[in-house]
DRENPA-3360 file (N, C-alpha, C; in nm, 2 decimals, always signed):
BEGIN
1 = MVRGRGRE = +0.81/+0.20/-1.16/+0.66/+0.28/-1.12/+0.62/+0.32/-1.27 ~ +0.48/+0.30/-1.20/+0.39/+0.38/-1.24/+0.33/+0.51/-1.22 ~ +0.33/+0.63/-1.28/+0.27/+0.72/-1.29/+0.23/+0.77/-1.40 ~ +0.14/+0.92/-1.39/+0.00/+0.97/-1.43/-0.07/+1.02/-1.38 ~ -0.16/+1.00/-1.50/-0.32/+1.07/-1.47/-0.38/+0.94/-1.47 ~ -0.38/+0.80/-1.50/-0.36/+0.72/-1.51/-0.53/+0.61/-1.39 ~ -0.56/+0.50/-1.42/-0.64/+0.44/-1.34/-0.64/+0.39/-1.36 ~ -0.65/+0.31/-1.22/-0.57/+0.17/-1.23/-0.67/+0.08/-1.13;
9 = QGRTIRRL = -0.72/-0.05/-1.16/-0.87/-0.11/-1.05/-0.77/-0.16/-0.98 ~ -0.77/-0.18/-0.79/-0.74/-0.22/-0.71/-0.71/-0.37/-0.76 ~ -0.84/-0.42/-0.80/-0.73/-0.64/-0.81/-0.57/-0.63/-0.89 ~ -0.58/-0.52/-1.00/-0.43/-0.50/-1.06/-0.34/-0.46/-0.94 ~ -0.35/-0.41/-0.85/-0.21/-0.37/-0.79/-0.21/-0.51/-0.72 ~ -0.35/-0.57/-0.67/-0.32/-0.68/-0.60/-0.22/-0.79/-0.63 ~ -0.27/-0.83/-0.83/-0.18/-0.90/-0.88/-0.06/-0.86/-0.93 ~ -0.01/-0.72/-0.91/+0.15/-0.67/-0.97/+0.20/-0.68/-0.83;
17 = LLAPPQAE = +0.10/-0.67/-0.69/+0.21/-0.67/-0.58/+0.23/-0.84/-0.53 ~ +0.20/-0.93/-0.57/+0.16/-1.10/-0.56/+0.24/-1.13/-0.62 ~ +0.28/-1.08/-0.75/+0.34/-1.18/-0.86/+0.41/-1.10/-0.99 ~ +0.49/-1.03/-0.93/+0.52/-0.84/-0.92/+0.68/-1.00/-1.12 ~ +0.74/-0.82/-1.18/+0.85/-0.87/-1.23/+0.98/-0.92/-1.19 ~ +1.01/-1.02/-1.23/+1.15/-1.03/-1.20/+1.25/-0.91/-1.15 ~ +1.30/-0.88/-0.99/+1.36/-0.80/-0.97/+1.52/-0.79/-0.98 ~ +1.58/-0.70/-1.02/+1.72/-0.73/-1.04/+1.75/-0.79/-0.91;
25 = PGHLARLR = +1.88/-0.90/-0.99/+1.97/-0.96/-0.89/+2.06/-0.89/-0.75 ~ +1.97/-0.89/-0.66/+2.03/-0.90/-0.54/+1.91/-0.76/-0.52 ~ +1.82/-0.75/-0.54/+1.74/-0.65/-0.49/+1.57/-0.70/-0.53 ~ +1.48/-0.66/-0.44/+1.37/-0.75/-0.35/+1.24/-0.66/-0.43 ~ +1.20/-0.67/-0.50/+1.07/-0.65/-0.58/+0.99/-0.50/-0.51 ~ +0.96/-0.44/-0.58/+0.85/-0.30/-0.48/+0.77/-0.28/-0.59 ~ +0.70/-0.19/-0.60/+0.54/-0.13/-0.67/+0.53/+0.00/-0.62 ~ +0.52/+0.11/-0.67/+0.58/+0.26/-0.67/+0.45/+0.28/-0.76;
33 = LEDVHITG = +0.36/+0.32/-0.73/+0.24/+0.46/-0.74/+0.28/+0.54/-0.77 ~ +0.23/+0.64/-0.81/+0.25/+0.78/-0.81/+0.15/+0.86/-0.86 ~ +0.05/+0.92/-0.85/-0.05/+1.03/-0.88/-0.14/+0.94/-1.02 ~ -0.25/+0.84/-0.95/-0.29/+0.73/-1.03/-0.41/+0.72/-0.94 ~ -0.53/+0.69/-0.98/-0.66/+0.67/-0.89/-0.70/+0.53/-0.93 ~ -0.66/+0.52/-0.77/-0.72/+0.36/-0.81/-0.88/+0.35/-0.82 ~ -0.97/+0.27/-0.88/-1.04/+0.24/-0.88/-1.13/+0.08/-0.75 ~ -1.27/+0.11/-0.70/-1.26/+0.01/-0.70/-1.18/-0.05/-0.55;
41 = RLDLAEAD = -1.20/-0.13/-0.54/-1.07/-0.14/-0.38/-1.00/-0.23/-0.32 ~ -0.87/-0.14/-0.35/-0.74/-0.15/-0.28/-0.75/-0.29/-0.21 ~ -0.74/-0.40/-0.16/-0.78/-0.53/-0.13/-0.64/-0.62/-0.13 ~ -0.63/-0.58/+0.03/-0.50/-0.67/-0.01/-0.45/-0.75/+0.14 ~ -0.52/-0.80/+0.14/-0.63/-0.86/+0.30/-0.55/-1.01/+0.28 ~ -0.41/-1.04/+0.32/-0.40/-1.19/+0.37/-0.31/-1.18/+0.23 ~ -0.21/-1.04/+0.19/-0.14/-1.00/+0.09/+0.01/-1.10/+0.16 ~ +0.12/-1.15/+0.07/+0.18/-1.17/+0.11/+0.30/-1.07/+0.05;
49 = AAGTLRLR = +0.37/-1.05/+0.10/+0.52/-0.96/-0.02/+0.65/-0.91/+0.02 ~ +0.69/-0.98/+0.04/+0.84/-0.89/+0.04/+0.92/-0.75/+0.11 ~ +0.85/-0.70/-0.04/+0.91/-0.62/-0.08/+0.86/-0.49/-0.08 ~ +0.79/-0.35/-0.15/+0.76/-0.23/-0.07/+0.56/-0.26/-0.15 ~ +0.57/-0.09/-0.05/+0.45/-0.09/-0.16/+0.50/+0.06/-0.11 ~ +0.42/+0.17/-0.23/+0.47/+0.31/-0.31/+0.34/+0.33/-0.31 ~ +0.28/+0.45/-0.24/+0.14/+0.48/-0.32/+0.21/+0.60/-0.30 ~ +0.21/+0.73/-0.36/+0.19/+0.87/-0.35/+0.11/+0.94/-0.39;
57 = TCRFERAP = +0.10/+1.01/-0.36/-0.03/+1.11/-0.49/-0.12/+0.99/-0.54 ~ -0.22/+0.86/-0.49/-0.25/+0.83/-0.53/-0.43/+0.87/-0.47 ~ -0.53/+0.87/-0.53/-0.62/+0.89/-0.58/-0.70/+0.74/-0.49 ~ -0.80/+0.70/-0.41/-0.87/+0.63/-0.38/-1.05/+0.58/-0.40 ~ -1.13/+0.51/-0.42/-1.28/+0.53/-0.43/-1.31/+0.46/-0.32 ~ -1.23/+0.41/-0.26/-1.27/+0.32/-0.10/-1.13/+0.30/-0.11 ~ -1.23/+0.31/+0.08/-1.09/+0.26/+0.19/-0.99/+0.17/+0.18 ~ -0.84/+0.14/+0.16/-0.74/+0.03/+0.15/-0.79/-0.08/+0.23;
65 = HFDGTSLG = -0.77/-0.18/+0.22/-0.80/-0.27/+0.29/-0.63/-0.35/+0.34 ~ -0.56/-0.38/+0.40/-0.45/-0.39/+0.44/-0.41/-0.56/+0.57 ~ -0.56/-0.58/+0.56/-0.60/-0.65/+0.71/-0.55/-0.81/+0.71 ~ -0.39/-0.80/+0.77/-0.36/-0.93/+0.77/-0.25/-0.96/+0.68 ~ -0.17/-0.81/+0.64/-0.09/-0.87/+0.51/+0.05/-0.83/+0.54 ~ +0.17/-0.88/+0.49/+0.32/-0.85/+0.55/+0.34/-0.79/+0.40 ~ +0.38/-0.72/+0.46/+0.50/-0.57/+0.35/+0.61/-0.61/+0.45 ~ +0.69/-0.59/+0.30/+0.87/-0.56/+0.39/+0.82/-0.43/+0.42;
73 = ALELRDRE = +0.84/-0.32/+0.30/+0.78/-0.20/+0.36/+0.63/-0.13/+0.30 ~ +0.61/+0.01/+0.36/+0.50/+0.08/+0.33/+0.47/+0.21/+0.33 ~ +0.50/+0.24/+0.17/+0.48/+0.42/+0.21/+0.34/+0.49/+0.12 ~ +0.31/+0.54/+0.26/+0.14/+0.61/+0.22/+0.16/+0.79/+0.19 ~ +0.17/+0.82/+0.10/+0.20/+1.01/+0.08/+0.12/+1.04/+0.00 ~ +0.09/+1.17/+0.06/+0.01/+1.33/+0.02/-0.07/+1.25/-0.07 ~ -0.22/+1.27/+0.10/-0.32/+1.23/-0.01/-0.47/+1.19/+0.15 ~ -0.54/+1.22/+0.07/-0.66/+1.17/+0.17/-0.69/+1.08/+0.12;
81 = LPGLSAVG = -0.73/+0.96/+0.23/-0.73/+0.81/+0.24/-0.87/+0.85/+0.29 ~ -1.02/+0.77/+0.19/-1.13/+0.73/+0.29/-1.18/+0.67/+0.42 ~ -1.04/+0.57/+0.44/-1.03/+0.55/+0.52/-0.87/+0.48/+0.57 ~ -0.90/+0.38/+0.62/-0.80/+0.27/+0.59/-0.81/+0.17/+0.73 ~ -0.79/+0.03/+0.68/-0.80/-0.10/+0.75/-0.69/-0.20/+0.75 ~ -0.67/-0.19/+0.84/-0.53/-0.22/+0.87/-0.48/-0.30/+0.96 ~ -0.60/-0.43/+0.99/-0.60/-0.51/+1.10/-0.51/-0.60/+1.14 ~ -0.40/-0.57/+1.19/-0.33/-0.75/+1.24/-0.18/-0.74/+1.08;
89 = VRVGWKWE = -0.14/-0.57/+1.00/-0.08/-0.59/+0.93/+0.04/-0.58/+0.96 ~ +0.08/-0.66/+0.90/+0.29/-0.69/+0.95/+0.31/-0.58/+0.81 ~ +0.44/-0.49/+0.85/+0.54/-0.44/+0.73/+0.71/-0.45/+0.87 ~ +0.80/-0.55/+0.73/+0.85/-0.57/+0.83/+0.98/-0.45/+0.83 ~ +0.95/-0.35/+0.79/+1.13/-0.21/+0.84/+1.03/-0.15/+0.80 ~ +0.95/-0.05/+0.76/+0.92/+0.09/+0.75/+0.76/+0.13/+0.70 ~ +0.73/+0.20/+0.79/+0.58/+0.25/+0.75/+0.57/+0.38/+0.75 ~ +0.57/+0.48/+0.64/+0.58/+0.57/+0.63/+0.42/+0.65/+0.54;
97 = TTRCRLAG = +0.37/+0.78/+0.67/+0.24/+0.80/+0.68/+0.31/+0.95/+0.62 ~ +0.27/+1.05/+0.48/+0.29/+1.15/+0.50/+0.26/+1.26/+0.46 ~ +0.15/+1.33/+0.47/+0.06/+1.41/+0.46/-0.01/+1.40/+0.37 ~ -0.13/+1.25/+0.47/-0.15/+1.16/+0.42/-0.25/+1.30/+0.64 ~ -0.40/+1.21/+0.55/-0.55/+1.27/+0.61/-0.67/+1.20/+0.57 ~ -0.67/+1.14/+0.74/-0.80/+1.08/+0.68/-0.97/+1.09/+0.73 ~ -1.04/+1.01/+0.60/-1.13/+1.13/+0.58/-1.25/+1.06/+0.63 ~ -1.20/+0.93/+0.69/-1.37/+0.83/+0.72/-1.23/+0.73/+0.80;
105 = PSDLYGAG = -1.27/+0.62/+0.84/-1.31/+0.49/+1.01/-1.13/+0.46/+0.97 ~ -1.06/+0.44/+1.05/-0.89/+0.39/+1.04/-0.88/+0.29/+1.09 ~ -0.90/+0.16/+1.15/-0.89/+0.08/+1.27/-0.67/-0.01/+1.18 ~ -0.60/+0.00/+1.35/-0.53/-0.01/+1.29/-0.46/-0.19/+1.41 ~ -0.53/-0.18/+1.50/-0.50/-0.32/+1.57/-0.52/-0.40/+1.51 ~ -0.35/-0.41/+1.61/-0.26/-0.59/+1.65/-0.17/-0.50/+1.48 ~ -0.18/-0.45/+1.46/-0.07/-0.34/+1.36/+0.10/-0.39/+1.40 ~ +0.17/-0.47/+1.37/+0.28/-0.48/+1.37/+0.41/-0.41/+1.28;
113 = IGGPWT = +0.52/-0.32/+1.32/+0.60/-0.26/+1.24/+0.70/-0.29/+1.27 ~ +0.83/-0.39/+1.26/+0.93/-0.41/+1.22/+0.98/-0.23/+1.33 ~ +0.99/-0.18/+1.18/+1.13/-0.07/+1.16/+1.05/+0.08/+1.29 ~ +1.11/+0.20/+1.25/+1.06/+0.30/+1.20/+0.86/+0.31/+1.12 ~ +0.84/+0.40/+1.24/+0.69/+0.44/+1.15/+0.71/+0.57/+1.23 ~ +0.66/+0.62/+1.05/+0.71/+0.82/+1.08/+0.57/+0.81/+1.00;
% end
């Protein structure tokens, strides 16, 4: 988990999600960011990751893009998003969006969630 008042570029997060460190035996890799300022664009378009992406109280310079992304689970929590593009996103288990507000356009056309969407 990355925690703190740091800054991370969107492309760095993409790289960590697509080439994560080895998970513990019997577990899927996951990426958890808390209170991080994400600079540039978080572009996960067409990314394929079986694990979980958790973004809690993260600040975004630009709207995140999840078009065509496949994730095990996605959690967006406690933040105003400048927008959200998730056309055709596939979330295998759970998509949780808690205490978030959209300040710009959102597009979830064709999104598929295999489990609960809360």
